[in-house]
N, C-alpha and C positions, 0 to 999 in steps of 0.2 A: 447536560454533560457536554463539554467542549469537544469539537472534532479533533481526532487524532490521526497521525500518519506515521508510517515506519520511518525511522531515521535514515533508511536506505534512500529515501527521497532526496537526501542531500549528499549523496555519494559524490566524492571529488571536491567537496566544498573547501576543506583546508588546503588541498594542493593548489586549486585554482586561485584561491585568495592569496596564497603565498607567491604564486607566479606573477600576480598582478601588483605585488608590493604591499599587500595587506597581511593581516594576521588573524587566523581563526580564533586563537586564544583571546585576542583582544575583543573580537566580536562576541564570543561566548561570555566573556567577563562583563561586558556592557549589559548583558541580560541576566547577570548573576548566575550563570550556568557553569558547571564544572568543565575542565579541560577535556575530559574523555566523553563528553555528552553524545558525540556523534560516532564513537568508536564501534558501537554494537548496532548493526543494521536492523535487527529485529526489535530494538527498543522503540516503544511508541512515544512520540512527542506531539505536543499540540500543533495543529496546523498554523495557529497564530504565531507560534515560535518559529516555525519554518519560514513564514512570511517575513517576520522581523529579521531573521538571519540573512535572508536573501537581500532585503533592502539595506541592511548594514554592510553586506558584502559589496554592494554597488557603491555605497558611500565611502568605505575604507579603501576600495581599489580605484575609485574614480572612473570606473567602467559602467557606462549607462545601460549596457546590455549584458550585465553580469549573469542574470538568470538564464538568458539564452545560451551563453557560453557554457554554463554549468550543465545545462541540459544535454550537451554533447557527450558528457562523461557518463550519462545515465542510460540504462537499458531496461529490458524487460524484468531483470532480476529484482528491481526495486518494488515490484508488485508481490514478491514472495510467492506463496503457494498459488495465488490467483494467476500469476505470471506462468507458473508451471502448468496449471490447469489448461490455459488457453493454447498452450503448445501441443496439447493432445487432441485439439479439434481437427476436423477434416478440411475445412476451408477457412479463408480469411473472414467471410461473412459470419460463419458460426463462431469464430473466435471473438469477433467484435461484439456480437450479440451476447456472448458469455461474459465479456468484460462489463457490458452495460447491466447485465443481470446481477453480477457478483460484486462489482467494485465498490458500490455504495455501502456494502455490508462490511468491507474490510479497509477501505480508505474513506473515512467518515467525512461527510461534507462534499464529496465529489459526485457529481451527477454526470452520467454518460449516456448517450443514445445515438443509435445509428438510424439515419433517414435515407431512403432511396427515392430519388426523384428522376423520372425519365432515364437518362443515361448517366446520371450523376449519383455519387454516394456522398452524403454529408455526415461527417463524424463530429458530433457536438460533445463538448465537455466543459464543465465549469465547476468552480468551488462555491459553496454557500457558507461563508464564515461569519458567525455572529460577531458584531462589533466593527466589521469592516464594510463601511458604506461604499467607499470607492475601491475599485479593483487595484491590486498591487501590480504594477508593470512588471517587476521582477518575477513575481510568482506566476503571473499569466504566461510570460515568456518561457519560464522553466517548465510549466505544465504542458505548454504547446510543444516544446522541443522533445519532452519525454514521450508524449503521445506519438509524435512523428517517428521517433526511434523505434517504438514498439511496432508500429505499422511496417517500418522498413525491415525489422527483424523477422516478422512473420511472413512478409512477402518475399524475402530473400534478396531484395535489392531496393534502392530508393524508388518510391512510388511517385510518378509525375503528378504534381498537384495542379489543379485548375485554379484554385483560389484559397486564400487563408484569411479567415475572419478572426479578429482579436478584440478582446474586451479592453476598455481604456483608451486614452487619447493617443494619437499618433506621436511617436518619438521624433526627435529632431533628426536623428541619423537612421535612415532606413537601409543602408547598405548591408549591415549584418543580417538582416531579414531576407533581403533579396538574394544574397549570396547563398543563404541556407536553403530557402524554399523554392526559389526560381518560379514564383507564381504571383498573381495579382494579390495585393494586400489591402484589407479593409479593416479600419479601426472603428472604435466606438460601437462595437457590436455587443449584444447582450450575452453572447456565448462565444467561447473559443471554438472554431470550426475548421476542419480540414476538408476540402472538397476535391474529389478525384473521380476518375472514370469508374462507373458502376461495375463494369465487367471484371475489375480487379478483385471484387469480392468473391468471385468463383475460383480464385487461385487456391490450389491445394497446398496444405501445410504438410511438409515431409516430416517423417519420424514420429508421428503420434502413436501413443500406446493406449488402446481401449482399457486394458487392465489397470494401468496407472491412473487413467482418468477416473475410473470407478473408485479407486482408493482415495484419491484426492477429494473427489466430490463427497465421499462419506466423511472425510475428516473436516472439510469445510463446513459441513452441516447446513442444510437449507432451513432457514428460520421462518416461522410464522409470526409476523410482527403484531398480531392481535393476541398473542399467547404470552402470558406473564412469565412462563417458564423460559421461553426463548429470549425474551427481553432481558431477563436476569443473566442468562448464560452469556449473551452478547456483551453486556456491561462488564461481567467478570473477566471475559476474554481480553477486553481492552484495558482493564485495570491491573491485570496480573503483572505485565512487564514493568509497571510503575510502582509495584510493591505497595499498592494502595487498596487492596481488596479487603472489604469488611462489609458486614450487613448494613452498617450505617452509611457507608460510601455508596453502595448500590441503591439504597432507599433514597438517598439524596439525588442521585442521577434520575430516579424515577419519579422524584417529587412527591414521595409518600413517607409517612412516619415509619421507622423501622418495625414497630409492632404491627402495623397494617400489612407490611410486606410479609412478615412472618405468618400472619393469619391467612393471607391469600395463598401462600405456598402450602401451608398445612392443609387447607381445604382440598388441595390437589394431591395430598399424600406425600409432599416433598418437604425438604428442609434446605436451608441455605447451605449447610455443609455438604449435603449430598450433591447439589448443583456445582459447588466449588470443586469437589473431587472429580466430578464428571468432566468439567471443563479442563481441569488440569490434565486428566488422562488424554483427552482429545488433543489438547495443545502439545502435550509431550510427544505424541505421535507425529504431529505436524513438524515440530522442531527437529525430531530425529530424522526426518527425511532431508533435512538440510545438513550435509556432511561437514559444514564449516563450524557447527556448534558441538562442543563436547557435552557429554552427559552432565558434567559439573556445571557448565554454563546454562544448560537447560534447567537444571534443578534450581539455579538462582533465578532464572526468568520466571519460573512458576511459583516462586515464593517459598521454596523449601529451604530450611536452614542448612542442610547438607545433602550430598548425593544419596546417602543411605536412606534418607526419608523418602526421596522420590522412588528409589528402588523398591522399598517395602510397599508403598502405595500402589505402584504400577503392577507389581507381581500379584498383589491381593485382588486387584480389579481385572487385570488382563491374563493372569495365569502364567506369566513368564516375565523375566526381568527385562528392563529396557534394552540391555545389550543383546539379549536373545531376540527380541522383536526387531531390532535394527538389523541384525545378521540375516533374519528371515526375509527382509525386504532389501537385501543387498543389491539386487539387480536394479531396483527402482532408484536407490540412492546413488548408484553409479551414473544413471541418467541425469540425476539432479546435480551431481558434481560438475558435469559438463555444462549444465544450464547456468549455474551461478558464477562460473569463472568469467 
């Protein structure tokens, strides 16, 4: 199954491309994508498509550092619920460790790790995208800028960097990078890495809520990757927004015949429909914590033909309607409303 990412990772793309003399519709059309492809931030899109759009953005605009510029428009909200979760951590260190633990399960293909050496902190992150032997300059720059924005948000002010390591060859124009990071730049590195003072990791994050953290953790659901049940649920979660959920599609992602998948689930007393319903209910709760999504939009994301179908299913499983559940967690959704703005 190809790596996927939230469309929120391209927040600001149409606006920036237009400002630079290009057209997002033209870029999308070149990839045979609809004009509203990026309109819904929770839509999952292939990482390969994100890379192609960033490279097209650079070509159509004539801006060699398009990905870096776009990164300035992006913030912690592009991580969705993972972004909200790390805001409930006590310190920057705990937040970064949480990102490393969670991000690969929700932003596929992205590997993150925190390394502490003497008085330095090394924050490594890189994508592993099948089919891309050489790193994309635009994608690397965009990922780098996004990571720096997240650190800045959590720290409360720009962190003074000691060095920045980047994948790929050194570009001809370094000024946009030096102006942005004010640190030594190193290219042709195997990973994107931000290096800063280790003591910054002890910085306290203000405004965290232990209760909200417990709720988000339960909704994100910690997977056991040697467990067929968790693997199926993870694949269903990622296929739902694409409206491609079926036993056959999940079996293909697991590289097993559909009948084999059915038998393996049956041995555990499970059915594909049972897991689909469970994932839908968990995903519905996650989406309902995002106050920018209406219940009708959530029903569509979860593959229900109409809102009434979601309401019936949710009430049968949860014992209350989606609207009632949302009202119950009004305090939490108020916090999230400020987070996503």
